[in-house]
C-alpha angles and dihedrals in degrees: 000000000000090000092051090048091052092048091051090049091051092048090050093050091049092050092050091047092050092048091048092049092049091050090049092050092048094050091047091050091049092049090052091047091051091054090048092050094047090050091050091051092047091049091051091049092049093049092049093049090049091053091048095049097039101052138347089213095065112108110241116228110255123220089243089065094054112116133191136188125222111272094019119131102222108157146004136248113215117199108189093187091061095033089235136137112193133186117250112219127194110249137024099236117124094263093052093047090051088059098049144289109351123226113213107240098222094049123085133246131245116297092024094101104237144073117321113195123200124175135184144167116271092220098050123025094009097044109146090023087138086081093063115111141174108282095037118121141228124203117202115201117198135167090261100043151320123265130194124208132183123212110243101165141018132190141175117226137174114273091248095050105120095175089093089073107069147116107282102180093234140051111285128163108217115194119186138182138164120284144243088044096218097037115138111231129000106352115230097216144042129231110217129192125193114206126184130206116276103168132358126193127168121221088234094062 
């Protein structure tokens, strides 16, 4: 019995160590992605200012022309309620979600007039997401501008419910994460927030 107890103790210690190492690696990856995103935003702002100051005849880059590559950190999601600023990464594959908040490839980006879908893990980027309520805001910062959205609706859906992703006929920021928030293992549902534009201002204004 003592041997079994010791083995169980060792297994427990190993599991805790592995979980701790994975959490450390994830946080490190997210920190790197945040720096990458902030640099991308800064670069976009600098380029736009240069165009404005250099010549009024230069065509300004429109949001519709903005391109991203899977795994690239290209913007940030600010959540004032949680006092967080998180990197937005292109793609919702496991590697992208380990780096930050994933942007669904076949959804649009701010100022493109349709559904924008962002997803993240409840135990990493969206930790404390149980505090989010209707009326709270998101601010999306991109190389071509910053966009503010207010949460007007929330819902809880099964994990395999794909009806959340759809054409909505207007600009809506949809942010999703696993639910219940403190569920152990693979959560069976998704918590979805729908946020609508409050104020839009381009960096080039």
